[in-house]
N, C-alpha and C positions, 0 to 999 in steps of 0.2 A: 504494499500497500503504500502510494507515494503521502512524503510528510507535507502538510500543510500549517498553517500560522497556528490552527485552532486545536492541532493533534500533536506540535513540539511540544514537549514538556521541557523545562528549564532542569538544568541538573541540581540535589537538593542535597543539602550539607544534614549527617544525622546528629541526632541530640545525643549526648554521654558520648559520643566519639570523636578523636581528635579531630580538630576545625581544621580547614583547608589551609594551607602554607599560603603565607603571601608572601611578597619581595616586590616594595612599591616606594616610586618616587611621593612624598608627601610635602605641605608646604614648610613641613619641620625638617627634609631630609629624609634619607631613605630609611625605611619602617620594615620589618621582617613581623609573621606573627612569636618570632622566639628573642625579639626582644622587649616583649611584657610577659616572658617566664616570670612566675613568683609574684603575680599582680593578677588581677581580674581584669579584663578589658569588654567593652561597650564598642562595637563596630557597628557604626550605624550607615546606613544609605540614604540619599535625598534624589528627586527628579534630575534637579538642575541647579547651579548658581541662579541669584537674582529673581530667584521665584519668592513670591510672599510666603507664602505657605512653610518654605525650609527656612528662612529668614525669621522666622518667630520659633521653629524649632531648634537652630542652632542658639541664638538667644538664650530660649531655656537650657539648655545644656549646660552653656556657658555659667547661665546663675546657679545652677546647681552643679557646677565644677570641683567647689571645694569641701563640697558633700560627698562627691564620688572619689574625692582623692584621700580622705579622711575613710572611706571604705575600702582601700588598697585599690582603685580602681582606677583603669584611665579611660578616655575617649579617643576614639577616631572615625571621622565622617570619610563620607566616599560618595563622587560621583561622577561620572563620565563626562566629566569637563577637564580643562587642562590645569597645569599648577597656577596658569598666568590668572586666569580666570577665577579661582581659589583665591589668589591674594588680593586680586580687586576687589571682590564680594568680600573679604573679610575686612579691607581695611573699608568698603563701605560701609557696612556694619557700625566700625566706628564711629566714623563721619556721623550716620544720617540718625543711629540709636545710643551712641555711646557706649555700646556694650564691646569690649575685648574677648572674641575666641581664644583661648589659649592650647585649643588642642589641635592637632594635625589633621588634614584633608588630605586622603589618598586620591592623585589621580590616575583615571582608569579607564582611559583613552581605548586603550586596549582592549575593555570589558574582561580583562583575567580575572581578577577579583570578583568582578560582580556577577561573573558565572560561574564563578568556583562555589558562591554562598547564594545561588538561585535567586539573585537580585533582580536579575531580568525578568520577566513574568510578559509572556507574548500577547497576553489578553490587553495586557495594557499600553504596553511600548514596548517597540523592538529596541530604542537605543536609550532610555532612561531607566535608571535605575528608581524600584518602587521604593517606600517606606520600610527596609526591611532593619530589624534589630535584633543584634546576637550579642548573647552575654556569655562569655569565655572565663573558662576558673583559671586560677593561676598555674595550671599543669597543660594547659592548651586546649582542653574540654569543652569542646559546645555544650551549653547547660540548658540554656532557655532562648529563642526565637520568637520574634513577634515581626506580622506582616499587618501593614497600614495601606491604606487606597491611597494612592495622589493626593485625591480630593482635600482628604482630612489630618490635620495633623498629629503626631504624637503628644500622650502624657510624659510628661520627662517625671514627675514625680511617681507613677507608675514603674519606672522603670528604677528607680532609687527602690523604693518597698521592696520590688522582687529581689533584685539583687540583696537587699537585708534580710530577706527571708531565704534564700540559698545560702548564704550564712549561715544563718542562725540553723537548717537542717543540718548543714553540713560537721557543723562544730557540736550540735548538743545530739545528732540522730531521731530527728522528730520532722513532722509534718507541720503546715501553717493552714489555719483554713480560710477562709474567703476572706480579702482583704484584712489579712494578716499584718497588724503594724507591733514592731520591736514595745515589748512593757505588756503585751497582751497575752493570754495563755496559747499554749502550741498544742498540737494534736499527738499522743503516743501511738506509737505503731500499734496495730490492731495485732492480738496474739494470734501465733500460726497453728496452734494445735486445739482438740476439745478441752484438754485439761486446763489448757491455760486460758481460756477462755470462761471457766468456770469457775478459777480464782482472779480473776477481772477485777470483780466489785469490790474486794477485799483489800487492793493495792497502794490505797490512798490516793487515788486520783479521783480530777472530778467526772464521776463516772454517768454515763448514760445509759449507755449498752455495753455488752462486751467488746463490740466493734467500734466503740465511740467515747473513748475520755479523754480529758483535756490536764493539762497539769500546769500549773507557772512553773518559769526558768530561775 
């Protein structure tokens, strides 16, 4: 069967596996995935420089930059634009909105990084990256990915929240409920045997049923 735009599927990275490597030119010089080893990384794409929704997102990431840094997390943007366009856009954001963009932006004219991460969605555009966001852990493992349509901006606070939730789960071996925030109760992993389920109610947790218990950290 001959491929058409409708049936060509972009390559997609997989959760809990090594994130695709990259060696890219950025506004802060060359960057590779290994440069971020030992730190969390949020890699995010946008359709184009000098577009209004993307501008609000970049300012949102910039305004939360110190929070991400405090969580041992770096930020890295990407679009199918040249480094010169990125630099001009960053300077324009500073001039027009008085916001400094402190993180690098990948030049991806070849679309190598965008294609490796499934940022090009043929149903949306053949040449622009959709609003894809990837959270990569300090070992280079892809832990979360979220896609938004071109028409709607991301919630930057949600990525702060998700990063805090991932770090909490890793550190404590727990899960987090809907819209969990630091300081709230976490979910205890359900028991794996019938005998363990029978005794769960007496283990000191906030018990609702054998499969659903919470606790404070």
